[in-house]
MDAnalysis code that builds the backbone (N, CA, C; Angstrom):
import MDAnalysis as mda
import numpy as np

u = mda.Universe.empty(561, n_residues=187, atom_resindex=np.repeat(np.arange(187), 3), trajectory=True)
u.add_TopologyAttr("name", ["N", "CA", "C"] * 187)
u.add_TopologyAttr("resid", np.arange(1, 188))
u.add_TopologyAttr("resname", ["MET", "THR", "ASP", "LEU", "LEU", "PRO", "GLN", "ALA", "TYR", "LEU", "LEU", "GLY", "LEU", "ILE", "ALA", "LEU", "LEU", "GLY", "VAL", "ALA", "ALA", "ILE", "VAL", "VAL", "GLY", "ARG", "GLN", "ILE", "LEU", "ARG", "VAL", "ARG", "ARG", "ASP", "GLU", "LEU", "ALA", "LEU", "ALA", "ARG", "LEU", "GLY", "GLY", "ASN", "ASP", "LYS", "ALA", "ALA", "ASP", "GLY", "PRO", "ARG", "ASP", "ALA", "SER", "THR", "LEU", "TYR", "GLU", "LEU", "ALA", "SER", "VAL", "GLN", "LEU", "ARG", "LYS", "ARG", "LEU", "TYR", "THR", "GLU", "ALA", "GLN", "GLY", "ASN", "LEU", "LYS", "LEU", "ALA", "LEU", "LYS", "LEU", "ALA", "ASP", "ALA", "GLU", "LYS", "VAL", "PRO", "ALA", "GLU", "ALA", "ARG", "ALA", "LEU", "MET", "GLU", "ASN", "ALA", "LEU", "GLY", "PHE", "THR", "LEU", "ALA", "ALA", "GLN", "ASN", "ASN", "TYR", "SER", "ALA", "ALA", "VAL", "ARG", "HIS", "TYR", "ARG", "ALA", "ALA", "LEU", "ARG", "ALA", "LYS", "ALA", "ASP", "TYR", "PRO", "VAL", "ALA", "LEU", "ASN", "ASN", "LEU", "ALA", "PHE", "ALA", "LEU", "GLU", "LYS", "GLN", "SER", "LYS", "ALA", "ASP", "GLU", "ALA", "ARG", "SER", "LEU", "TYR", "GLU", "LYS", "VAL", "LEU", "GLN", "LEU", "GLU", "ALA", "THR", "ASN", "LYS", "THR", "ALA", "ARG", "LYS", "ARG", "LEU", "VAL", "ILE", "LEU", "GLU", "ARG", "ARG", "SER", "GLY", "ARG", "GLU", "ALA", "GLY", "GLU", "LYS", "GLY", "LYS", "ALA", "SER"])
u.atoms.positions = np.array([
    [-124.982, -81.597, -220.223],
    [-125.177, -82.995, -219.402],
    [-123.919, -83.135, -219.407],
    [-122.939, -83.445, -220.388],
    [-121.845, -84.022, -220.548],
    [-120.669, -83.453, -219.843],
    [-121.101, -81.935, -219.828],
    [-120.002, -80.953, -218.953],
    [-119.807, -81.191, -217.512],
    [-121.074, -81.841, -216.817],
    [-121.187, -82.074, -215.678],
    [-120.595, -83.013, -215.369],
    [-120.181, -84.080, -215.886],
    [-119.730, -85.288, -215.847],
    [-118.194, -84.940, -215.096],
    [-117.144, -84.362, -215.812],
    [-115.896, -84.030, -215.280],
    [-115.702, -83.209, -213.695],
    [-116.940, -82.471, -213.703],
    [-116.999, -81.378, -212.835],
    [-117.382, -82.668, -211.081],
    [-118.572, -83.411, -211.717],
    [-119.216, -84.031, -210.527],
    [-117.593, -85.042, -210.316],
    [-116.725, -85.987, -211.153],
    [-115.627, -86.571, -210.978],
    [-114.713, -85.716, -210.155],
    [-114.424, -84.581, -210.598],
    [-113.562, -83.574, -209.841],
    [-113.628, -83.318, -208.443],
    [-115.353, -82.963, -208.179],
    [-115.538, -82.512, -206.896],
    [-115.740, -84.032, -206.240],
    [-116.420, -85.176, -206.636],
    [-115.818, -86.310, -206.113],
    [-114.288, -86.964, -205.304],
    [-113.427, -86.691, -206.394],
    [-112.211, -86.542, -206.050],
    [-111.685, -85.868, -204.811],
    [-111.985, -84.485, -204.931],
    [-111.903, -83.519, -203.802],
    [-112.645, -83.686, -202.526],
    [-113.706, -84.286, -202.570],
    [-114.360, -84.755, -201.351],
    [-113.592, -85.979, -200.682],
    [-113.000, -86.847, -201.444],
    [-112.413, -88.351, -201.292],
    [-111.109, -87.651, -200.671],
    [-110.314, -86.514, -201.393],
    [-109.129, -86.385, -200.609],
    [-108.935, -85.610, -199.257],
    [-110.355, -84.713, -199.149],
    [-110.742, -84.159, -197.998],
    [-110.860, -85.326, -196.591],
    [-111.701, -86.018, -197.104],
    [-111.985, -87.330, -195.919],
    [-110.360, -87.928, -195.694],
    [-109.917, -88.490, -196.656],
    [-108.391, -89.043, -196.494],
    [-107.491, -87.958, -195.821],
    [-107.683, -86.785, -195.749],
    [-106.526, -85.707, -195.026],
    [-107.392, -85.719, -193.868],
    [-108.521, -85.791, -193.230],
    [-108.913, -85.985, -192.205],
    [-108.584, -87.088, -191.446],
    [-108.988, -88.234, -191.998],
    [-108.100, -89.506, -191.389],
    [-106.712, -89.527, -190.872],
    [-105.818, -89.319, -192.132],
    [-104.676, -88.921, -191.976],
    [-104.166, -88.061, -190.619],
    [-104.981, -86.986, -190.658],
    [-104.406, -85.826, -189.600],
    [-105.128, -86.430, -188.420],
    [-105.960, -86.799, -187.999],
    [-106.579, -87.665, -187.099],
    [-105.584, -88.570, -186.281],
    [-105.025, -89.462, -187.205],
    [-103.954, -90.617, -186.788],
    [-102.797, -89.744, -186.318],
    [-102.413, -88.856, -187.145],
    [-100.926, -88.093, -186.737],
    [-101.298, -87.380, -185.537],
    [-102.221, -86.720, -185.050],
    [-102.744, -86.424, -183.755],
    [-102.487, -87.411, -182.530],
    [-103.347, -88.394, -182.847],
    [-103.416, -89.524, -182.110],
    [-102.029, -90.305, -181.844],
    [-100.959, -90.294, -182.659],
    [-99.629, -90.884, -182.239],
    [-98.391, -89.743, -182.065],
    [-99.234, -88.699, -182.151],
    [-98.642, -87.402, -181.630],
    [-98.906, -87.244, -179.893],
    [-100.212, -87.368, -179.649],
    [-100.468, -87.710, -178.461],
    [-99.956, -88.488, -177.470],
    [-100.037, -89.576, -177.976],
    [-99.331, -91.003, -177.327],
    [-97.577, -90.751, -177.221],
    [-96.975, -90.271, -178.005],
    [-95.717, -89.953, -177.942],
    [-95.295, -88.811, -176.786],
    [-96.255, -87.777, -176.599],
    [-96.155, -86.663, -175.727],
    [-96.266, -87.495, -174.232],
    [-97.406, -88.024, -174.233],
    [-97.867, -88.981, -173.015],
    [-96.581, -89.597, -172.643],
    [-95.871, -90.523, -173.349],
    [-94.675, -91.253, -173.520],
    [-93.599, -90.331, -172.716],
    [-93.331, -89.433, -173.027],
    [-92.723, -88.576, -172.455],
    [-92.830, -87.906, -171.231],
    [-93.961, -87.441, -171.105],
    [-94.254, -86.706, -169.835],
    [-94.495, -88.108, -168.868],
    [-94.800, -89.214, -169.081],
    [-95.048, -90.118, -167.923],
    [-93.323, -90.760, -167.940],
    [-92.381, -90.685, -168.864],
    [-91.208, -91.400, -168.479],
    [-90.939, -92.587, -169.322],
    [-91.880, -93.045, -170.158],
    [-91.717, -94.130, -170.841],
    [-90.883, -94.526, -171.918],
    [-89.881, -93.520, -172.385],
    [-88.803, -93.479, -173.073],
    [-87.507, -93.505, -172.338],
    [-87.793, -92.756, -171.197],
    [-86.526, -92.172, -170.301],
    [-86.264, -93.053, -169.476],
    [-85.224, -94.283, -169.169],
    [-84.915, -95.286, -168.380],
    [-84.442, -94.004, -166.729],
    [-83.930, -92.896, -167.128],
    [-83.184, -92.171, -165.893],
    [-84.283, -91.669, -165.248],
    [-85.809, -91.829, -165.397],
    [-86.870, -90.911, -164.776],
    [-87.664, -91.925, -164.152],
    [-86.801, -92.606, -163.215],
    [-87.373, -93.125, -161.968],
    [-87.631, -92.453, -160.573],
    [-88.326, -91.364, -160.659],
    [-88.796, -90.700, -159.782],
    [-89.972, -91.766, -159.332],
    [-90.571, -90.966, -157.949],
    [-91.675, -91.793, -157.509],
    [-92.886, -91.693, -158.611],
    [-93.370, -92.907, -158.434],
    [-94.705, -93.163, -159.197],
    [-95.421, -94.030, -158.343],
    [-96.716, -93.672, -158.768],
    [-97.734, -94.352, -157.998],
    [-98.425, -95.741, -159.186],
    [-99.588, -96.236, -158.715],
    [-100.229, -97.283, -159.507],
    [-100.696, -97.020, -160.709],
    [-101.182, -95.707, -160.377],
    [-101.980, -95.073, -161.673],
    [-101.524, -94.326, -162.830],
    [-100.198, -94.034, -162.205],
    [-99.556, -93.449, -163.388],
    [-98.653, -94.763, -163.927],
    [-98.326, -95.572, -163.458],
    [-97.962, -96.832, -164.232],
    [-98.796, -97.398, -165.123],
    [-100.009, -97.031, -164.424],
    [-101.577, -97.809, -165.582],
    [-101.520, -97.069, -166.829],
    [-101.554, -95.576, -166.601],
    [-101.327, -94.945, -167.628],
    [-100.504, -94.817, -168.570],
    [-99.445, -95.149, -168.081],
    [-98.066, -95.600, -169.107],
    [-98.151, -96.458, -169.897],
    [-98.740, -97.919, -168.915],
    [-98.753, -99.171, -169.872],
    [-99.928, -98.912, -170.941],
    [-100.999, -98.126, -170.398],
    [-101.733, -97.955, -171.538],
    [-101.458, -97.232, -173.130],
    [-100.388, -96.192, -172.563],
    [-99.927, -95.620, -173.645],
    [-99.115, -96.514, -174.529],
    [-98.261, -97.527, -173.764],
    [-97.405, -98.623, -174.168],
    [-98.039, -99.467, -175.112],
    [-99.186, -99.950, -174.554],
    [-100.253, -100.894, -175.180],
    [-100.953, -100.341, -176.380],
    [-101.451, -99.237, -176.526],
    [-101.916, -98.500, -178.002],
    [-100.651, -98.267, -178.863],
    [-99.603, -98.516, -178.574],
    [-98.082, -98.117, -179.279],
    [-97.617, -99.599, -179.809],
    [-98.108, -100.579, -179.164],
    [-97.581, -102.137, -178.982],
    [-96.474, -102.607, -178.642],
    [-95.941, -102.036, -177.534],
    [-94.787, -102.111, -176.992],
    [-95.357, -103.275, -175.348],
    [-95.647, -104.296, -175.879],
    [-96.211, -105.074, -175.167],
    [-95.128, -105.898, -173.635],
    [-93.909, -105.631, -174.009],
    [-92.887, -106.059, -172.897],
    [-92.921, -105.095, -172.062],
    [-92.653, -103.634, -172.464],
    [-92.501, -102.722, -171.435],
    [-94.053, -102.392, -170.676],
    [-94.770, -102.263, -171.584],
    [-96.372, -102.706, -170.620],
    [-96.450, -103.609, -169.787],
    [-96.016, -104.813, -169.955],
    [-96.282, -105.867, -169.201],
    [-95.431, -105.681, -167.884],
    [-94.136, -104.749, -168.016],
    [-93.322, -104.596, -166.604],
    [-93.807, -103.792, -166.015],
    [-94.480, -102.676, -166.558],
    [-95.331, -101.616, -166.008],
    [-96.162, -101.788, -165.345],
    [-96.862, -102.646, -165.930],
    [-98.404, -103.244, -165.264],
    [-98.002, -104.118, -163.728],
    [-97.091, -105.062, -163.990],
    [-96.711, -105.739, -162.851],
    [-96.201, -104.871, -161.580],
    [-95.478, -103.703, -162.250],
    [-95.053, -102.806, -161.034],
    [-96.361, -102.295, -160.458],
    [-97.100, -101.793, -161.507],
    [-98.399, -101.128, -161.057],
    [-99.310, -102.035, -159.805],
    [-99.233, -103.094, -160.192],
    [-99.988, -104.375, -159.531],
    [-99.324, -104.042, -158.033],
    [-97.969, -104.392, -158.041],
    [-97.482, -104.580, -156.920],
    [-97.753, -103.116, -155.695],
    [-97.534, -102.024, -156.579],
    [-97.605, -100.704, -155.655],
    [-99.567, -100.621, -155.239],
    [-100.034, -101.095, -156.260],
    [-101.683, -101.037, -155.684],
    [-102.153, -101.617, -154.564],
    [-101.352, -102.665, -154.463],
    [-101.421, -103.833, -153.264],
    [-101.079, -102.813, -152.043],
    [-99.856, -102.017, -151.917],
    [-99.455, -101.114, -151.067],
    [-100.212, -99.882, -150.715],
    [-101.186, -99.295, -152.014],
    [-101.559, -98.287, -151.855],
    [-103.269, -98.633, -151.533],
    [-103.739, -99.820, -151.517],
    [-105.080, -100.352, -151.287],
    [-106.118, -99.670, -152.283],
    [-105.794, -99.768, -153.636],
    [-106.524, -98.983, -154.568],
    [-107.791, -99.718, -154.762],
    [-108.691, -99.267, -155.400],
    [-110.597, -100.069, -155.409],
    [-110.227, -101.072, -156.094],
    [-111.196, -101.849, -156.034],
    [-111.021, -103.423, -156.646],
    [-111.346, -103.201, -157.944],
    [-112.035, -101.961, -158.370],
    [-112.206, -101.905, -159.960],
    [-110.803, -101.481, -160.610],
    [-110.181, -100.589, -160.160],
    [-108.892, -100.141, -160.413],
    [-107.708, -101.512, -160.514],
    [-108.044, -102.312, -159.354],
    [-107.274, -103.515, -159.550],
    [-107.584, -104.304, -160.815],
    [-108.831, -104.364, -160.972],
    [-109.439, -105.210, -162.197],
    [-109.393, -104.822, -163.500],
    [-108.940, -103.476, -163.792],
    [-108.523, -102.425, -165.051],
    [-107.158, -103.064, -165.138],
    [-106.076, -103.168, -164.182],
    [-104.831, -103.419, -164.245],
    [-104.391, -104.886, -164.625],
    [-105.235, -105.920, -163.998],
    [-105.484, -107.158, -164.306],
    [-105.894, -107.277, -165.771],
    [-106.642, -107.070, -166.104],
    [-107.291, -107.359, -167.666],
    [-106.315, -106.886, -168.424],
    [-105.745, -105.564, -168.112],
    [-104.589, -105.154, -169.228],
    [-103.578, -106.007, -169.241],
    [-102.973, -106.349, -168.073],
    [-101.710, -107.115, -168.007],
    [-102.177, -108.365, -168.883],
    [-103.267, -109.247, -168.603],
    [-103.562, -110.448, -169.587],
    [-103.848, -110.062, -170.830],
    [-104.341, -108.951, -171.298],
    [-104.242, -108.157, -172.633],
    [-102.974, -108.230, -172.990],
    [-102.104, -107.774, -172.467],
    [-100.699, -107.663, -172.709],
    [-100.161, -109.231, -172.885],
    [-100.322, -110.135, -171.983],
    [-99.710, -111.414, -172.361],
    [-100.604, -111.925, -173.455],
    [-101.897, -112.094, -173.563],
    [-102.256, -112.636, -174.447],
    [-101.721, -112.110, -176.130],
    [-101.788, -110.796, -176.109],
    [-100.869, -110.228, -177.271],
    [-99.657, -110.818, -177.495],
    [-98.716, -111.471, -176.499],
    [-97.652, -112.013, -177.001],
    [-98.047, -113.563, -176.992],
    [-99.215, -114.186, -176.817],
    [-99.480, -115.504, -177.075],
    [-99.234, -116.416, -176.082],
    [-99.443, -115.738, -174.913],
    [-99.182, -116.405, -173.820],
    [-100.497, -116.611, -172.836],
    [-101.303, -117.525, -173.529],
    [-102.648, -117.283, -172.998],
    [-102.760, -118.144, -171.823],
    [-102.160, -118.831, -171.346],
    [-102.261, -119.467, -169.724],
    [-102.019, -119.002, -168.555],
    [-101.051, -117.803, -168.855],
    [-100.688, -116.321, -168.114],
    [-101.838, -115.673, -168.127],
    [-102.276, -115.392, -169.522],
    [-103.241, -114.410, -169.792],
    [-104.665, -114.834, -168.818],
    [-105.226, -115.732, -169.086],
    [-106.325, -116.482, -168.377],
    [-106.129, -116.533, -166.561],
    [-105.106, -116.261, -166.092],
    [-105.062, -116.266, -164.919],
    [-104.968, -114.836, -164.470],
    [-104.658, -114.068, -165.258],
    [-104.700, -112.102, -164.950],
    [-106.155, -112.002, -165.257],
    [-107.074, -112.589, -166.435],
    [-108.265, -112.227, -166.576],
    [-108.909, -112.869, -165.523],
    [-108.807, -114.020, -164.931],
    [-109.772, -114.546, -163.767],
    [-109.160, -113.518, -162.557],
    [-108.212, -112.971, -162.291],
    [-108.085, -112.402, -161.134],
    [-108.714, -110.847, -161.257],
    [-108.849, -110.568, -162.612],
    [-109.701, -109.228, -162.784],
    [-111.147, -109.642, -162.421],
    [-111.718, -110.555, -162.774],
    [-112.772, -111.036, -162.411],
    [-113.294, -111.351, -160.852],
    [-112.145, -111.888, -160.504],
    [-112.449, -111.634, -158.894],
    [-112.577, -110.271, -158.153],
    [-111.901, -109.735, -158.902],
    [-111.612, -108.254, -158.315],
    [-112.967, -107.582, -158.903],
    [-113.746, -107.871, -159.562],
    [-115.068, -106.752, -160.598],
    [-115.591, -108.105, -161.037],
    [-116.764, -109.028, -160.540],
    [-117.275, -110.064, -161.137],
    [-118.077, -109.602, -162.498],
    [-118.735, -108.462, -162.607],
    [-119.490, -108.225, -163.504],
    [-118.664, -107.224, -164.550],
    [-117.512, -107.733, -165.141],
    [-116.587, -106.840, -165.861],
    [-116.716, -107.545, -167.246],
    [-117.638, -107.004, -168.463],
    [-117.855, -107.618, -169.715],
    [-116.576, -107.588, -170.166],
    [-115.543, -106.580, -170.324],
    [-114.230, -106.741, -171.142],
    [-113.320, -107.519, -170.704],
    [-113.388, -107.936, -169.581],
    [-112.395, -108.977, -168.817],
    [-113.136, -110.339, -169.001],
    [-114.480, -110.415, -168.950],
    [-115.204, -111.771, -169.362],
    [-114.884, -112.048, -170.941],
    [-115.231, -111.018, -172.042],
    [-114.801, -111.390, -173.414],
    [-113.111, -111.683, -173.586],
    [-112.341, -111.135, -173.088],
    [-110.726, -111.365, -172.894],
    [-110.808, -112.795, -172.288],
    [-111.029, -113.334, -171.710],
    [-111.090, -114.661, -170.754],
    [-111.369, -115.842, -172.112],
    [-112.811, -115.435, -172.332],
    [-113.252, -116.139, -173.045],
    [-112.600, -116.423, -174.777],
    [-112.275, -115.292, -174.700],
    [-111.390, -115.486, -176.217],
    [-109.734, -116.072, -175.830],
    [-109.372, -115.941, -174.838],
    [-108.152, -116.847, -174.311],
    [-108.363, -118.270, -174.258],
    [-109.343, -118.455, -173.554],
    [-109.980, -120.251, -173.562],
    [-110.263, -120.541, -174.858],
    [-110.658, -120.019, -175.936],
    [-111.061, -120.319, -177.087],
    [-109.607, -120.563, -177.686],
    [-108.450, -119.424, -177.790],
    [-107.331, -119.942, -178.218],
    [-106.591, -121.451, -177.726],
    [-107.062, -121.598, -176.223],
    [-106.653, -122.898, -175.885],
    [-107.470, -124.199, -176.291],
    [-108.038, -124.269, -177.016],
    [-109.267, -124.861, -177.421],
    [-110.397, -125.422, -176.312],
    [-110.608, -124.456, -175.423],
    [-111.527, -124.815, -174.342],
    [-113.182, -124.267, -175.009],
    [-113.840, -124.469, -176.115],
    [-115.036, -123.672, -176.650],
    [-115.886, -123.680, -175.658],
    [-116.260, -124.924, -175.213],
    [-117.592, -124.791, -173.910],
    [-117.549, -123.925, -173.075],
    [-116.255, -123.453, -172.440],
    [-116.263, -122.449, -171.476],
    [-116.186, -121.378, -171.972],
    [-115.469, -121.115, -173.093],
    [-115.567, -119.961, -173.959],
    [-117.084, -119.410, -174.158],
    [-117.964, -120.635, -174.943],
    [-119.123, -120.165, -175.462],
    [-119.754, -119.528, -174.037],
    [-119.932, -120.393, -172.972],
    [-120.432, -119.668, -171.316],
    [-119.916, -118.622, -171.003],
    [-119.067, -118.105, -171.347],
    [-118.512, -117.227, -170.812],
    [-119.212, -115.656, -171.368],
    [-119.213, -116.069, -172.911],
    [-119.689, -114.959, -174.037],
    [-121.282, -114.649, -173.557],
    [-121.782, -116.140, -173.251],
    [-123.422, -115.763, -173.048],
    [-123.714, -115.162, -171.502],
    [-122.493, -115.020, -170.710],
    [-122.698, -114.417, -169.415],
    [-122.290, -112.912, -169.768],
    [-121.936, -112.211, -170.817],
    [-121.053, -110.967, -171.128],
    [-122.853, -110.561, -171.972],
    [-123.467, -111.610, -172.570],
    [-124.400, -111.099, -173.141],
    [-126.061, -110.912, -172.310],
    [-125.639, -111.576, -171.137],
    [-126.544, -111.076, -169.937],
    [-126.305, -110.427, -169.422],
    [-124.926, -109.410, -169.113],
    [-124.629, -108.215, -168.735],
    [-124.889, -107.050, -169.622],
    [-124.394, -107.568, -170.675],
    [-124.837, -106.272, -171.619],
    [-125.259, -106.861, -173.220],
    [-126.503, -107.085, -173.248],
    [-127.186, -107.459, -174.613],
    [-126.882, -106.998, -175.895],
    [-126.306, -105.763, -175.869],
    [-126.084, -105.488, -177.177],
    [-124.249, -105.611, -177.250],
    [-123.522, -106.481, -176.677],
    [-121.922, -106.461, -176.762],
    [-122.060, -107.342, -178.072],
    [-121.323, -106.341, -178.869],
    [-120.948, -106.962, -180.569],
    [-120.020, -107.974, -180.544],
    [-118.967, -107.994, -179.394],
    [-117.742, -108.634, -179.503],
    [-118.062, -109.966, -179.172],
    [-118.924, -110.242, -177.964],
    [-119.589, -111.548, -177.499],
    [-120.349, -112.272, -178.607],
    [-121.202, -111.632, -179.215],
    [-122.247, -112.293, -180.126],
    [-121.562, -112.372, -181.371],
    [-120.622, -111.772, -181.818],
    [-119.692, -112.206, -183.257],
    [-118.938, -113.366, -182.613],
    [-118.020, -113.589, -181.671],
    [-117.653, -114.885, -181.012],
    [-118.503, -116.074, -181.137],
    [-119.969, -115.599, -180.248],
    [-120.895, -116.957, -180.166],
    [-121.182, -117.285, -181.619],
    [-121.051, -116.863, -182.826],
    [-121.609, -116.929, -183.790],
    [-120.655, -117.630, -184.590],
    [-119.503, -117.152, -184.448],
    [-118.010, -118.156, -184.749],
    [-118.254, -119.406, -184.258],
    [-118.243, -119.318, -183.021],
    [-118.285, -120.416, -182.197],
    [-119.023, -121.703, -182.410],
    [-120.333, -121.422, -182.463],
    [-121.719, -122.095, -183.248],
    [-121.179, -122.827, -184.618],
    [-120.531, -121.737, -185.555],
    [-120.476, -122.303, -187.071],
    [-119.435, -123.190, -186.916],
    [-118.077, -123.189, -186.010],
    [-117.347, -123.975, -185.791],
    [-117.536, -125.235, -185.506],
    [-118.752, -125.547, -184.510],
    [-118.957, -126.407, -183.956],
    [-119.846, -127.390, -184.713],
    [-120.637, -126.550, -185.296],
    [-121.597, -127.073, -186.369],
    [-120.648, -127.981, -187.581],
    [-119.459, -127.431, -188.117],
    [-118.492, -127.772, -189.050],
    [-117.953, -128.879, -188.155],
    [-117.443, -128.967, -186.975],
    [-116.938, -130.297, -186.298],
    [-117.849, -131.325, -186.471],
    [-119.189, -130.900, -185.992],
    [-120.031, -132.115, -186.020],
    [-120.511, -132.823, -187.224],
    [-120.655, -131.700, -188.455],
    [-120.686, -132.248, -189.376],
    [-119.417, -133.032, -189.959],
    [-118.230, -132.577, -189.534],
    [-117.201, -133.722, -190.165],
    [-116.915, -134.837, -189.260],
    [-117.580, -135.165, -188.012],
    [-117.338, -136.206, -187.137],
    [-118.506, -137.102, -187.930],
    [-119.546, -136.537, -188.193],
    [-120.938, -137.283, -189.203],
    [-120.205, -138.209, -190.388],
    [-119.519, -137.384, -190.900],
    [-118.896, -137.737, -192.562],
    [-117.767, -139.264, -191.954],
    [-117.139, -138.927, -191.044],
    [-116.093, -139.979, -190.543],
    [-116.610, -141.170, -190.021],
    [-117.927, -141.063, -189.673],
    [-118.482, -142.359, -188.650],
    [-119.253, -143.279, -189.537],
])
């Protein structure tokens, strides 16, 4: 019985190392894929100013967002939106671009500009739960909890299983309950 303990410990360590190797390997492959996409799309090369369309710029900006290159992504998304007007892209594609630009701005703590782009995304596609969640979060950051709450509720009407909206609503309820308790104590 006591001889099995070191073997079990060793097998557990081997299993743990195997899982860690898989996780690290997947991460390395993901980073490598993003690097190849950046190279292919011309994200690292300023001289590659060849003809681009809105979808290519959006794809490049998406890779840049994953790599947290927010300033570069912002420039590409603005250019993609200009080209989208000329190319007359579908409203859904425009909504994706506006939402991504809003996300880029929010990541740089520019919530007022982010709100404008999230609203533009919702004008392009009214029932877009991701843009609604993002808009609600940006409004939360601007201390507009009531507007945020109503938007999270709208998200849950569209997608009853939306974990983000559910989680943020709970946080808002806790915060409003705490604030009400503090106001009661101050009176």
